[in-house]
C-alpha positions as CSV (number, residue, x, y, z in Angstrom):
1,M,0.0,0.0,0.0
2,K,2.8,2.4,0.9
3,K,4.5,1.8,-2.5
4,M,1.2,2.3,-4.3
5,F,0.7,5.6,-2.4
6,K,4.2,6.9,-3.3
7,T,3.5,6.1,-7.0
8,L,0.2,8.0,-6.9
9,A,1.8,10.9,-5.1
10,A,4.7,11.1,-7.5
11,S,2.3,11.2,-10.5
12,G,-0.2,13.5,-9.0
13,L,-2.8,11.0,-10.0
14,L,-6.4,12.0,-9.4
15,L,-7.9,9.9,-6.6
16,T,-11.5,10.4,-7.4
17,A,-13.1,11.6,-10.6
18,G,-16.5,12.5,-11.9
19,A,-18.7,9.4,-12.0
20,F,-16.5,7.7,-9.5
21,A,-17.0,10.2,-6.7
22,K,-17.6,8.5,-3.4
23,N,-17.0,8.3,0.3
24,P,-14.4,7.7,1.5
25,I,-12.8,10.1,-1.0
26,I,-9.4,8.4,-0.7
27,D,-9.3,4.6,-0.9
28,N,-5.7,3.7,-1.5
29,V,-4.3,4.8,1.9
30,F,-5.9,5.2,5.3
31,T,-6.4,8.9,6.3
32,A,-7.8,10.5,9.5
33,D,-8.3,13.7,11.4
34,P,-8.9,15.9,8.3
35,A,-7.8,19.5,8.5
36,A,-8.9,21.5,5.4
37,M,-7.7,24.9,4.4
38,V,-9.1,27.0,1.5
39,H,-6.5,29.1,-0.2
40,G,-7.1,30.7,-3.5
41,D,-9.1,28.4,-5.8
42,T,-7.9,25.2,-4.0
43,V,-8.9,23.1,-1.0
44,Y,-5.8,21.8,0.8
45,L,-6.7,18.7,2.8
46,Y,-4.1,17.7,5.4
47,T,-4.7,14.3,7.1
48,G,-3.2,11.9,9.5
49,H,-2.0,8.7,8.1
50,D,-3.2,5.4,9.8
51,E,-0.7,2.6,9.3
52,S,-1.9,0.2,11.9
53,P,-1.7,-3.4,10.4
54,S,-5.1,-4.3,11.9
55,N,-8.0,-2.9,14.0
56,N,-6.7,-4.8,16.9
57,V,-3.4,-2.8,17.0
58,F,-3.4,0.8,18.4
59,F,-2.9,3.8,16.3
60,Q,0.3,3.8,14.3
61,M,0.8,7.3,12.8
62,H,4.1,8.6,11.7
63,D,3.5,11.4,9.1
64,W,0.9,13.8,7.7
65,L,-0.4,13.6,4.1
66,L,-1.7,16.3,1.7
67,F,-4.4,16.1,-0.9
68,T,-5.8,19.0,-3.0
69,S,-8.9,19.7,-5.0
70,K,-10.3,22.5,-7.1
71,D,-13.8,21.1,-7.3
72,M,-14.4,18.9,-4.1
73,V,-14.7,15.8,-6.4
74,N,-11.3,15.3,-7.9
75,W,-8.4,15.0,-5.4
76,K,-4.7,14.9,-6.0
77,A,-2.2,13.3,-3.7
78,H,1.0,15.1,-2.8
79,G,2.5,12.6,-0.4
80,P,3.7,13.1,3.1
81,I,4.5,16.7,4.0
82,M,6.2,16.1,7.3
83,K,6.8,13.3,9.9
84,A,6.5,13.6,13.7
85,T,10.2,13.2,14.3
86,D,11.0,16.2,12.1
87,F,10.4,17.9,15.4
88,K,13.7,17.0,17.1
89,W,12.1,17.2,20.5
90,A,9.4,14.7,19.6
91,K,9.5,10.9,19.7
92,G,6.7,10.2,17.4
93,D,2.9,9.9,17.0
94,A,1.7,12.2,14.2
95,W,-1.8,12.9,15.6
96,A,-4.3,15.6,14.5
97,A,-3.0,18.8,13.0
98,H,-4.3,22.1,11.5
99,M,-2.9,24.4,8.8
100,V,-3.4,28.2,8.4
101,E,-2.0,30.9,6.2
102,R,-0.8,34.2,7.8
103,N,1.1,37.0,6.0
104,G,2.3,34.7,3.2
105,K,3.5,31.9,5.5
106,F,1.9,28.6,6.2
107,Y,1.8,27.4,9.8
108,F,1.2,23.8,10.6
109,Y,0.1,23.1,14.2
110,T,0.5,19.5,15.2
111,T,0.0,16.9,17.9
112,V,3.0,14.7,18.7
113,R,4.4,12.8,21.6
114,H,7.2,14.7,23.4
115,K,10.5,13.1,24.4
116,D,10.8,11.9,28.0
117,D,12.3,15.2,29.3
118,K,8.7,16.5,29.0
119,P,6.6,13.4,28.8
120,G,3.1,13.4,27.3
121,F,1.6,14.8,24.1
122,A,2.5,18.2,23.0
123,V,1.6,20.8,20.3
124,G,4.3,21.8,17.9
125,V,4.2,24.3,15.0
126,A,6.0,24.1,11.7
127,V,6.2,26.8,9.0
128,A,6.7,26.9,5.2
129,D,6.6,29.3,2.4
130,T,4.0,27.3,0.4
131,P,1.2,25.0,1.5
132,Y,3.1,22.1,0.1
133,G,6.2,22.7,2.2
134,P,9.0,22.0,2.9
135,F,8.1,22.5,6.5
136,K,10.5,23.1,9.3
137,D,10.1,23.5,13.1
138,A,9.2,27.1,13.7
139,R,10.3,27.2,17.3
140,G,12.8,24.4,18.0
141,S,10.6,23.5,21.0
142,A,7.0,22.6,21.7
143,L,4.4,25.4,21.9
144,I,2.3,23.5,24.5
145,T,3.6,20.6,26.7
146,D,1.7,18.4,29.2
147,D,3.1,20.1,32.2
148,M,1.5,23.4,31.2
149,T,-2.1,22.2,31.8
150,K,-3.3,20.2,34.8
151,Q,-7.0,20.1,34.4
152,T,-6.9,16.3,33.8
153,P,-4.5,13.6,34.9
154,N,-4.1,12.4,31.3
155,D,-0.9,13.0,29.4
156,W,-2.9,13.3,26.1
157,D,-5.1,16.3,27.2
158,D,-3.3,18.8,25.0
159,I,-4.1,17.4,21.5
160,D,-6.0,18.5,18.3
161,P,-4.9,22.1,17.8
162,A,-7.2,24.2,15.7
163,I,-6.5,27.8,14.8
164,H,-9.0,30.6,14.3
165,I,-8.0,34.1,13.0
166,E,-10.3,37.0,13.8
167,E,-11.1,39.7,11.3
168,N,-9.0,42.1,13.4
169,G,-6.0,39.8,13.1
170,D,-6.1,38.2,16.6
171,V,-5.2,34.5,16.5
172,Y,-6.5,31.9,18.9
173,M,-5.6,28.2,19.2
174,F,-8.2,25.8,20.5
175,F,-7.1,22.4,21.7
176,G,-7.7,19.7,24.4
177,N,-9.0,16.3,25.3
178,L,-11.6,15.9,28.1
179,M,-11.1,19.6,28.9
180,P,-11.6,22.1,26.0
181,K,-9.1,25.0,26.1
182,Y,-8.0,28.0,24.1
183,V,-5.2,30.5,24.1
184,K,-4.3,33.7,22.2
185,L,-1.2,33.6,20.1
186,K,1.2,36.4,19.4
187,D,1.3,37.9,15.9
188,N,4.4,35.8,15.1
189,M,2.1,32.7,15.4
190,I,4.6,30.7,17.5
191,E,4.3,32.1,21.0
192,L,1.4,32.2,23.5
193,D,0.0,35.7,24.3
194,G,-1.7,35.2,27.6
195,E,-3.1,32.5,29.8
196,I,-4.6,29.2,28.7
197,K,-8.4,29.3,29.3
198,T,-11.0,26.6,29.6
199,I,-14.3,26.4,27.8
200,D,-17.7,25.2,29.1
201,L,-18.9,22.6,26.6
202,P,-21.1,19.6,27.5
203,N,-19.9,16.0,26.9
204,F,-16.6,17.3,25.4
205,T,-14.1,14.7,24.3
206,E,-11.7,16.2,21.7
207,A,-11.4,17.5,18.1
208,L,-12.3,21.2,18.5
209,W,-12.9,23.2,15.3
210,V,-14.0,26.9,15.3
211,H,-15.4,28.8,12.3
212,K,-17.5,31.9,11.8
213,K,-20.3,32.6,9.4
214,D,-22.0,35.9,9.2
215,D,-22.1,37.2,12.8
216,N,-22.1,33.7,14.4
217,Y,-19.2,31.8,15.9
218,Y,-19.4,28.0,15.9
219,V,-17.4,25.5,17.9
220,S,-17.8,21.9,16.9
221,Y,-16.2,19.0,18.7
222,A,-16.2,15.2,19.3
223,C,-18.6,14.5,22.2
224,E,-19.1,11.4,24.3
225,F,-17.4,8.0,23.4
226,P,-17.8,6.5,20.9
227,E,-17.7,9.9,19.5
228,K,-20.4,12.0,17.8
229,I,-19.8,15.6,16.7
230,C,-21.7,18.2,18.7
231,Y,-21.6,21.9,18.3
232,A,-22.3,25.2,20.1
233,M,-22.8,28.8,19.0
234,S,-21.8,32.2,20.3
235,K,-21.6,35.9,19.3
236,S,-18.0,36.1,20.5
237,I,-14.9,34.0,20.2
238,H,-14.7,34.1,24.0
239,G,-18.2,32.7,24.4
240,P,-20.4,32.0,26.3
241,W,-21.2,29.1,24.0
242,E,-24.8,27.9,23.6
243,F,-25.0,24.2,23.1
244,K,-27.0,23.2,20.0
245,G,-26.8,19.4,20.0
246,V,-25.5,16.7,17.8
247,L,-24.2,17.6,14.4
248,N,-22.9,14.3,13.1
249,E,-23.7,10.8,14.4
250,L,-21.3,7.9,15.1
251,A,-19.1,7.6,12.1
252,G,-19.5,4.0,10.9
253,N,-17.2,1.5,12.8
254,S,-14.8,4.2,14.0
255,E,-15.0,5.1,17.7
256,T,-13.4,8.5,17.0
257,N,-14.9,11.3,15.0
258,H,-12.9,14.4,13.8
259,Q,-14.2,17.2,11.5
260,S,-13.3,20.2,9.4
261,I,-15.9,22.7,8.3
262,I,-15.1,24.9,5.3
263,E,-16.8,27.2,2.8
264,F,-15.6,26.8,-0.8
265,K,-16.9,28.6,-3.8
266,G,-20.1,29.6,-2.0
267,K,-20.9,26.2,-0.6
268,S,-20.2,24.6,2.8
269,Y,-18.7,21.2,3.5
270,F,-18.3,18.9,6.4
271,I,-15.2,16.8,6.2
272,Y,-14.8,13.9,8.6
273,H,-13.4,10.4,9.0
274,T,-15.0,7.0,9.3
275,G,-13.9,3.4,9.4
276,A,-15.9,2.6,6.3
277,L,-13.2,1.6,3.8
278,P,-14.0,-2.0,2.7
279,P,-11.4,-4.8,2.6
280,K,-9.3,-5.1,-0.5
281,D,-6.3,-7.0,-1.8
282,G,-6.6,-9.5,1.1
283,Q,-6.2,-6.7,3.7
284,E,-8.5,-5.9,6.6
285,S,-11.2,-3.3,6.2
286,G,-11.1,0.1,7.8
287,G,-12.1,0.5,11.4
288,R,-11.2,2.0,14.7
289,F,-7.4,2.3,13.9
290,R,-7.7,2.4,10.1
291,R,-9.8,5.4,9.2
292,S,-10.7,7.2,6.0
293,V,-11.8,10.8,5.2
294,S,-15.2,11.5,3.7
295,V,-17.0,14.7,2.7
296,D,-20.7,15.7,2.6
297,P,-22.5,19.0,2.2
298,L,-23.2,21.2,5.3
299,Y,-26.4,23.4,5.4
300,Y,-27.5,26.2,7.7
301,N,-31.0,27.0,8.9
302,E,-32.4,30.5,8.6
303,D,-31.6,31.1,12.3
304,G,-28.0,30.3,11.8
305,T,-28.1,26.8,13.3
306,I,-26.7,23.9,11.3
307,K,-28.7,21.1,9.9
308,R,-27.8,17.6,11.0
309,I,-25.1,16.1,8.7
310,Q,-26.3,13.3,6.5
311,M,-23.4,10.9,5.9
312,T,-23.6,9.4,2.5
313,T,-21.8,6.8,0.4
314,E,-22.0,9.0,-2.7
315,G,-20.3,12.0,-1.2
316,I,-20.0,15.1,-3.4
317,T,-21.1,14.0,-6.9
318,Q,-21.1,17.3,-8.7
319,P,-17.9,19.3,-9.1
320,V,-18.2,22.8,-7.7
321,K,-17.3,25.5,-10.1
């Protein structure tokens, strides 16, 4: 499978096309924790890379992959953009990440396991001049380490970074497991600018994502376990957040659920992962440790609330122009 993926990446082969559009959108490699960024006329989809040999073996994730699309139907593979150990202070585990553009630079916020001098999961940030890389450690050290937050006894409670940039240029990073947190970043994008604050969200598990539409702020997140996606709304990035309920149900045979919400060419999309990839070539199917990214439309009600996501096998069937 790895050899096949490298061949596809090298050729820039389209992974889905027209009549063959489907969910999951990528079927030749396992992908998870989608982080989508719209830049210009292109959607850049950064994903984790599940390499566990079976669904009885815990997550094995070593690098992050990039796929792009100009129409939400046809996707090109660009191969791994970075591996966890490119952070010299990290020992591995390339978990969920998030990409944003700021002043012509591209900042990649990641979850990795720190070396034993500061044990536990940490948040790092890499930077590049293009969304394709090459990426390098922007700090030479972690942005967040486990010893900086003590709301839970878990050493994985500082995961899943997600960045939101306000219209006035203020930048906030949302992150956390079991306890949702956020912190303002300095203009340089690689230092904290103030204290880490917690957020009041019911049944929170992980996978924070913040977006704004019109004058409403939305925070979506994985709730309960096995995970659904819930969401809340506010008129301020600082809350208070009003809980609005479940947005996406259990994602097939995956206990985890992780989302991106984007607007592209006037339409909104919900990008998530499932365990729905069927078995092929004698290999085990997708599942709890072998996940795959899917995409479906997202619709808003007149009052700004979001309609429940309908997960489909067909996915996005008509290219957006």
